[in-house]
C-alpha positions as a LaTeX table, in Angstrom:
\begin{tabular}{lrrr}
\hline
Residue & $x$ (\AA) & $y$ (\AA) & $z$ (\AA) \\
\hline
Unk1 & 100.88 & 83.19 & 119.35 \\
Unk2 & 98.18 & 83.42 & 116.73 \\
Unk3 & 97.85 & 80.59 & 114.29 \\
Unk4 & 99.29 & 82.86 & 111.66 \\
Unk5 & 102.55 & 83.03 & 113.56 \\
Unk6 & 102.62 & 79.71 & 115.34 \\
Unk7 & 105.67 & 78.50 & 113.46 \\
Unk8 & 107.13 & 81.78 & 112.30 \\
Unk9 & 108.05 & 83.68 & 115.40 \\
Unk10 & 111.78 & 83.93 & 114.82 \\
Unk11 & 111.90 & 85.26 & 111.31 \\
Unk12 & 109.49 & 87.20 & 109.16 \\
Unk13 & 107.85 & 84.71 & 106.85 \\
Unk14 & 107.35 & 85.24 & 103.17 \\
Unk15 & 104.18 & 83.18 & 103.34 \\
Unk16 & 101.91 & 83.71 & 106.37 \\
Unk17 & 100.36 & 80.53 & 107.75 \\
Unk18 & 96.66 & 81.23 & 107.52 \\
Unk19 & 93.84 & 79.82 & 109.68 \\
Unk20 & 92.76 & 76.29 & 108.76 \\
Unk21 & 96.10 & 75.49 & 107.12 \\
Unk22 & 96.51 & 71.67 & 107.17 \\
Unk23 & 98.94 & 70.38 & 109.78 \\
Unk24 & 101.07 & 68.72 & 107.08 \\
Unk25 & 101.55 & 72.09 & 105.37 \\
Unk26 & 102.43 & 73.73 & 108.67 \\
Unk27 & 105.04 & 71.02 & 109.33 \\
Unk28 & 106.54 & 71.53 & 105.86 \\
Unk29 & 106.54 & 75.30 & 106.32 \\
Unk30 & 108.29 & 74.77 & 109.66 \\
Unk31 & 111.00 & 72.65 & 108.03 \\
Unk32 & 111.45 & 75.07 & 105.13 \\
Unk33 & 111.69 & 78.00 & 107.50 \\
Unk34 & 114.24 & 76.21 & 109.68 \\
Unk35 & 116.49 & 75.82 & 106.63 \\
Unk36 & 116.17 & 79.53 & 105.84 \\
Unk37 & 116.83 & 80.50 & 109.46 \\
Unk38 & 120.01 & 78.44 & 109.58 \\
Unk39 & 121.27 & 80.04 & 106.37 \\
Unk40 & 120.25 & 83.47 & 107.65 \\
Unk41 & 122.37 & 82.85 & 110.75 \\
Unk42 & 125.39 & 81.84 & 108.66 \\
Unk43 & 125.18 & 84.69 & 106.15 \\
Unk44 & 124.37 & 87.45 & 108.65 \\
Unk45 & 126.54 & 86.24 & 111.54 \\
Unk46 & 128.76 & 89.34 & 111.46 \\
Unk47 & 125.77 & 91.70 & 111.50 \\
Unk48 & 124.07 & 89.83 & 114.34 \\
Unk49 & 127.29 & 89.93 & 116.36 \\
Unk50 & 127.48 & 93.69 & 115.79 \\
Unk51 & 124.00 & 94.07 & 117.28 \\
Unk52 & 124.82 & 92.05 & 120.40 \\
Unk53 & 128.07 & 94.00 & 120.82 \\
Unk54 & 126.17 & 97.30 & 120.64 \\
Unk55 & 123.65 & 96.46 & 123.37 \\
Unk56 & 124.02 & 98.98 & 126.24 \\
Unk57 & 124.13 & 96.43 & 129.05 \\
Unk58 & 125.15 & 97.84 & 132.44 \\
Unk59 & 126.70 & 94.53 & 133.46 \\
Unk60 & 127.02 & 91.18 & 131.73 \\
Unk61 & 123.72 & 89.31 & 132.18 \\
Unk62 & 123.69 & 85.88 & 133.78 \\
Unk63 & 120.24 & 84.99 & 132.49 \\
Unk64 & 118.96 & 85.88 & 129.01 \\
Unk65 & 115.57 & 85.07 & 127.46 \\
Unk66 & 115.30 & 84.74 & 123.67 \\
Unk67 & 111.65 & 85.21 & 122.64 \\
Unk68 & 110.77 & 83.59 & 119.31 \\
Unk69 & 114.18 & 81.94 & 119.18 \\
Unk70 & 113.63 & 79.88 & 116.02 \\
Unk71 & 116.58 & 77.58 & 115.43 \\
Unk72 & 118.85 & 79.63 & 117.66 \\
Unk73 & 120.35 & 82.50 & 115.66 \\
Unk74 & 120.02 & 84.93 & 118.56 \\
Unk75 & 120.54 & 82.30 & 121.23 \\
Unk76 & 124.02 & 81.35 & 120.03 \\
Unk77 & 125.03 & 84.94 & 119.30 \\
Unk78 & 124.08 & 85.87 & 122.86 \\
Unk79 & 125.92 & 82.87 & 124.32 \\
Unk80 & 129.04 & 84.01 & 122.46 \\
Unk81 & 128.62 & 87.63 & 123.53 \\
Unk82 & 128.01 & 86.77 & 127.18 \\
Unk83 & 130.11 & 83.67 & 128.01 \\
Unk84 & 128.88 & 83.47 & 131.60 \\
Unk85 & 125.20 & 83.63 & 130.69 \\
Unk86 & 122.54 & 80.98 & 130.34 \\
Unk87 & 119.79 & 81.44 & 127.74 \\
Unk88 & 116.15 & 80.41 & 127.96 \\
Unk89 & 115.02 & 79.97 & 124.35 \\
Unk90 & 111.27 & 80.28 & 123.76 \\
Unk91 & 109.36 & 79.36 & 120.62 \\
Unk92 & 106.03 & 77.88 & 119.56 \\
Unk93 & 107.67 & 75.42 & 117.15 \\
Unk94 & 108.75 & 72.09 & 118.61 \\
Unk95 & 110.78 & 71.44 & 115.45 \\
Unk96 & 112.74 & 74.66 & 115.81 \\
Unk97 & 113.45 & 73.96 & 119.47 \\
Unk98 & 114.60 & 70.42 & 118.71 \\
Unk99 & 116.99 & 71.77 & 116.09 \\
Unk100 & 118.27 & 74.36 & 118.55 \\
Unk101 & 118.95 & 71.71 & 121.20 \\
Unk102 & 120.83 & 69.57 & 118.68 \\
Unk103 & 123.03 & 72.53 & 117.79 \\
Unk104 & 123.65 & 73.30 & 121.46 \\
Unk105 & 124.73 & 69.71 & 122.09 \\
Unk106 & 127.02 & 69.70 & 119.04 \\
Unk107 & 128.66 & 72.92 & 120.24 \\
Unk108 & 129.04 & 71.71 & 123.84 \\
Unk109 & 126.61 & 74.38 & 125.05 \\
Unk110 & 123.68 & 72.24 & 126.16 \\
Unk111 & 124.25 & 73.06 & 129.83 \\
Unk112 & 123.80 & 76.78 & 129.06 \\
Unk113 & 120.53 & 76.49 & 127.12 \\
Unk114 & 116.98 & 75.76 & 128.28 \\
Unk115 & 114.22 & 75.51 & 125.70 \\
Unk116 & 110.59 & 76.36 & 126.42 \\
Unk117 & 107.69 & 75.65 & 124.05 \\
Unk118 & 105.08 & 78.36 & 124.48 \\
Unk119 & 102.28 & 80.19 & 122.72 \\
Unk120 & 102.98 & 83.74 & 123.86 \\
Unk121 & 99.59 & 84.95 & 122.68 \\
Unk122 & 98.11 & 82.69 & 125.35 \\
Unk123 & 99.56 & 82.25 & 128.84 \\
Unk124 & 103.20 & 83.17 & 129.36 \\
Unk125 & 105.28 & 80.46 & 131.04 \\
Unk126 & 107.55 & 81.05 & 134.00 \\
Unk127 & 110.80 & 82.39 & 132.55 \\
Unk128 & 112.63 & 83.47 & 135.68 \\
Unk129 & 114.00 & 86.96 & 136.17 \\
Unk130 & 116.36 & 87.67 & 133.25 \\
Unk131 & 118.61 & 90.69 & 133.01 \\
Unk132 & 118.26 & 90.69 & 129.21 \\
Unk133 & 115.36 & 89.77 & 126.93 \\
Unk134 & 115.99 & 89.47 & 123.19 \\
Unk135 & 113.22 & 89.42 & 120.56 \\
Unk136 & 114.35 & 89.23 & 116.94 \\
Unk137 & 111.63 & 89.40 & 114.26 \\
Unk138 & 109.08 & 88.06 & 116.73 \\
Unk139 & 107.30 & 91.02 & 118.32 \\
Unk140 & 105.35 & 91.96 & 115.20 \\
Unk141 & 103.86 & 88.47 & 115.11 \\
Unk142 & 102.16 & 88.94 & 118.47 \\
Unk143 & 98.38 & 89.23 & 118.32 \\
Unk144 & 98.54 & 91.91 & 121.03 \\
Unk145 & 102.07 & 93.36 & 120.99 \\
Unk146 & 101.28 & 95.99 & 123.64 \\
Unk147 & 100.34 & 93.22 & 126.07 \\
Unk148 & 103.52 & 91.33 & 125.14 \\
Unk149 & 105.62 & 94.43 & 125.89 \\
Unk150 & 103.99 & 94.72 & 129.30 \\
Unk151 & 104.72 & 91.04 & 129.94 \\
Unk152 & 108.39 & 91.58 & 129.12 \\
Unk153 & 108.51 & 94.65 & 131.36 \\
Unk154 & 107.17 & 92.61 & 134.26 \\
Unk155 & 109.50 & 89.73 & 133.46 \\
Unk156 & 112.77 & 91.70 & 133.44 \\
Unk157 & 114.88 & 92.24 & 136.50 \\
Unk158 & 115.01 & 95.91 & 137.60 \\
Unk159 & 117.48 & 97.70 & 135.37 \\
Unk160 & 117.26 & 94.90 & 132.83 \\
Unk161 & 117.42 & 95.46 & 129.08 \\
Unk162 & 114.98 & 94.52 & 126.33 \\
Unk163 & 116.38 & 94.29 & 122.79 \\
Unk164 & 113.89 & 94.37 & 119.91 \\
Unk165 & 115.29 & 93.54 & 116.47 \\
Unk166 & 113.03 & 93.83 & 113.43 \\
Unk167 & 113.45 & 93.44 & 109.69 \\
Unk168 & 112.74 & 96.61 & 107.76 \\
Unk169 & 111.83 & 94.35 & 104.83 \\
Unk170 & 112.58 & 90.94 & 103.36 \\
Unk171 & 116.05 & 90.44 & 101.91 \\
Unk172 & 116.57 & 91.08 & 98.21 \\
Unk173 & 119.07 & 89.05 & 96.20 \\
Unk174 & 118.75 & 89.79 & 92.47 \\
Unk175 & 119.78 & 92.88 & 90.49 \\
Unk176 & 116.83 & 95.07 & 89.47 \\
Unk177 & 117.26 & 94.09 & 85.81 \\
Unk178 & 117.17 & 90.35 & 86.50 \\
Unk179 & 116.32 & 87.90 & 85.19 \\
Unk180 & 116.87 & 89.11 & 81.67 \\
Unk181 & 113.57 & 87.69 & 80.39 \\
Unk182 & 111.52 & 89.22 & 83.28 \\
Unk183 & 113.39 & 92.21 & 84.78 \\
Unk184 & 112.14 & 93.29 & 88.21 \\
Unk185 & 110.72 & 89.85 & 88.99 \\
Unk186 & 111.82 & 89.82 & 92.64 \\
Unk187 & 110.10 & 93.13 & 93.43 \\
Unk188 & 106.88 & 91.96 & 91.79 \\
Unk189 & 106.98 & 88.82 & 93.94 \\
Unk190 & 107.24 & 90.93 & 97.08 \\
Unk191 & 104.49 & 93.26 & 95.88 \\
Unk192 & 102.24 & 90.25 & 95.29 \\
Unk193 & 102.49 & 89.41 & 98.99 \\
Unk194 & 102.07 & 92.92 & 100.34 \\
Unk195 & 98.31 & 92.64 & 100.84 \\
Unk196 & 98.66 & 89.34 & 102.73 \\
Unk197 & 101.22 & 90.82 & 105.09 \\
Unk198 & 99.15 & 93.95 & 105.64 \\
Unk199 & 96.19 & 91.79 & 106.67 \\
Unk200 & 97.87 & 89.02 & 108.64 \\
Unk201 & 101.05 & 90.67 & 109.98 \\
Unk202 & 99.89 & 94.26 & 110.57 \\
Unk203 & 102.65 & 95.18 & 113.03 \\
Unk204 & 105.55 & 94.44 & 110.69 \\
Unk205 & 107.48 & 97.66 & 110.11 \\
Unk206 & 106.13 & 99.36 & 113.23 \\
Unk207 & 108.10 & 101.96 & 115.19 \\
Unk208 & 108.64 & 100.14 & 118.47 \\
Unk209 & 110.09 & 103.14 & 120.31 \\
Unk210 & 106.74 & 104.71 & 121.29 \\
Unk211 & 105.29 & 101.30 & 122.06 \\
Unk212 & 108.18 & 100.49 & 124.39 \\
Unk213 & 107.83 & 103.85 & 126.14 \\
Unk214 & 104.08 & 103.30 & 126.59 \\
Unk215 & 104.81 & 99.94 & 128.24 \\
Unk216 & 107.03 & 101.66 & 130.83 \\
Unk217 & 110.46 & 101.20 & 129.25 \\
Unk218 & 113.14 & 103.84 & 128.87 \\
Unk219 & 114.41 & 103.62 & 125.30 \\
Unk220 & 118.19 & 104.00 & 125.55 \\
Unk221 & 119.26 & 103.30 & 122.01 \\
Unk222 & 118.00 & 102.82 & 118.49 \\
Unk223 & 119.94 & 101.98 & 115.34 \\
Unk224 & 119.54 & 100.58 & 111.86 \\
Unk225 & 121.86 & 97.88 & 110.55 \\
Unk226 & 122.33 & 97.99 & 106.76 \\
Unk227 & 123.10 & 94.62 & 105.19 \\
Unk228 & 124.83 & 94.60 & 101.81 \\
Unk229 & 126.69 & 91.34 & 101.23 \\
Unk230 & 128.36 & 90.40 & 97.94 \\
Unk231 & 127.37 & 86.86 & 97.05 \\
Unk232 & 130.70 & 86.22 & 95.33 \\
Unk233 & 132.40 & 86.48 & 98.74 \\
Unk234 & 130.08 & 84.17 & 100.66 \\
Unk235 & 129.25 & 80.70 & 99.37 \\
Unk236 & 126.08 & 80.53 & 101.50 \\
Unk237 & 124.40 & 83.46 & 99.72 \\
Unk238 & 123.27 & 81.31 & 96.78 \\
Unk239 & 121.59 & 78.64 & 98.95 \\
Unk240 & 120.14 & 81.42 & 101.16 \\
Unk241 & 118.63 & 83.11 & 98.10 \\
Unk242 & 117.29 & 79.78 & 96.83 \\
Unk243 & 115.67 & 78.90 & 100.15 \\
Unk244 & 114.21 & 82.39 & 100.61 \\
Unk245 & 112.78 & 82.63 & 97.09 \\
Unk246 & 111.25 & 79.15 & 97.35 \\
Unk247 & 109.29 & 80.32 & 100.36 \\
Unk248 & 108.45 & 83.59 & 98.64 \\
Unk249 & 107.03 & 81.64 & 95.70 \\
Unk250 & 104.65 & 79.78 & 98.02 \\
Unk251 & 102.80 & 82.96 & 98.85 \\
Unk252 & 103.23 & 84.94 & 95.64 \\
Unk253 & 102.35 & 82.23 & 93.10 \\
Unk254 & 98.54 & 82.70 & 93.09 \\
Unk255 & 98.79 & 86.35 & 92.00 \\
Unk256 & 101.88 & 86.29 & 89.76 \\
Unk257 & 101.59 & 86.56 & 85.99 \\
Unk258 & 102.20 & 83.27 & 84.23 \\
Unk259 & 105.40 & 84.63 & 82.65 \\
Unk260 & 106.72 & 85.69 & 86.07 \\
Unk261 & 105.95 & 82.31 & 87.58 \\
Unk262 & 107.75 & 80.55 & 84.74 \\
Unk263 & 110.81 & 82.76 & 85.19 \\
Unk264 & 110.76 & 82.26 & 88.96 \\
Unk265 & 110.52 & 78.49 & 88.61 \\
Unk266 & 113.47 & 78.60 & 86.22 \\
Unk267 & 115.51 & 80.41 & 88.88 \\
Unk268 & 114.50 & 77.84 & 91.50 \\
Unk269 & 115.28 & 74.84 & 89.27 \\
Unk270 & 118.76 & 73.82 & 90.41 \\
Unk271 & 119.23 & 71.82 & 87.17 \\
Unk272 & 118.47 & 74.81 & 84.96 \\
Unk273 & 121.31 & 76.78 & 83.37 \\
Unk274 & 119.47 & 79.86 & 84.70 \\
Unk275 & 119.32 & 78.55 & 88.27 \\
Unk276 & 119.87 & 81.15 & 90.95 \\
Unk277 & 122.75 & 78.96 & 92.19 \\
Unk278 & 124.59 & 79.63 & 88.92 \\
Unk279 & 124.41 & 83.41 & 89.14 \\
Unk280 & 127.51 & 85.44 & 90.03 \\
Unk281 & 125.66 & 88.72 & 90.68 \\
Unk282 & 123.72 & 87.92 & 93.85 \\
Unk283 & 123.71 & 90.31 & 96.79 \\
Unk284 & 121.98 & 90.22 & 100.18 \\
Unk285 & 120.32 & 93.61 & 100.67 \\
Unk286 & 118.16 & 94.40 & 103.67 \\
Unk287 & 117.99 & 96.44 & 106.86 \\
Unk288 & 117.38 & 95.57 & 110.49 \\
Unk289 & 116.14 & 98.07 & 113.05 \\
Unk290 & 117.15 & 97.64 & 116.70 \\
Unk291 & 115.73 & 99.18 & 119.87 \\
Unk292 & 117.33 & 98.83 & 123.31 \\
Unk293 & 114.96 & 99.64 & 126.18 \\
Unk294 & 115.53 & 99.44 & 129.91 \\
Unk295 & 113.20 & 98.63 & 132.76 \\
Unk296 & 113.85 & 101.46 & 135.20 \\
\hline
\end{tabular}
């Protein structure tokens, strides 16, 4: 993958890793993202399971490939959905893959998981002949997504299914009138990053249906999953919001007004009485679009 996506294949990143970023910063970004990915998996487990249950598989796959697997959100959902399957989990981040293997061992699933470190913008590794390929929030990071789609088409077994899952946008957590001293802060943070994403992640938000058809797939299903989770009913929402907004701050800080930055830092200060962890009005609001395409 491109340097901009080398450690962010599994989940859309609030702060793109730009060329010439020091390796120490990349490693820290990797660790921060892994924390967010793990919380994302916990908070959105029900929604992810609903996507895997919806997939129009003709028969239960025995071999699944998870492209841009991150710390294993999709991998473990697919293992649960298809108990006879083995998953090949592919990512550019050695740290993410190590974390995934540790989880697999802890869950007694190590014999059903193979991890592969690969830069998919370079040469694709041998991945066998899977009946199902899953790509969650990874396709838009490809430098040449049309080439990647053709690679997947050639990789799949005849009749195999390709599932593309993409975020419509980053999750939102705060009410529009929050915080009281700087209402609308969260939206301004996202707006501050919009130009970076447009330049460095130009395929985010794309309609993958026509692209899949152009690569030779038959698109058999498309749906949008609406996420609307009340933070008072899930104890992980607060930490998820904290982790996500910390990473959002990293990219938005240079262009935020001083008053916004002060208010954001107050939310992120876990010792502050205005810490995001002390709020009782958090929600997780986002959408995920899913395409299911078959190799004829």
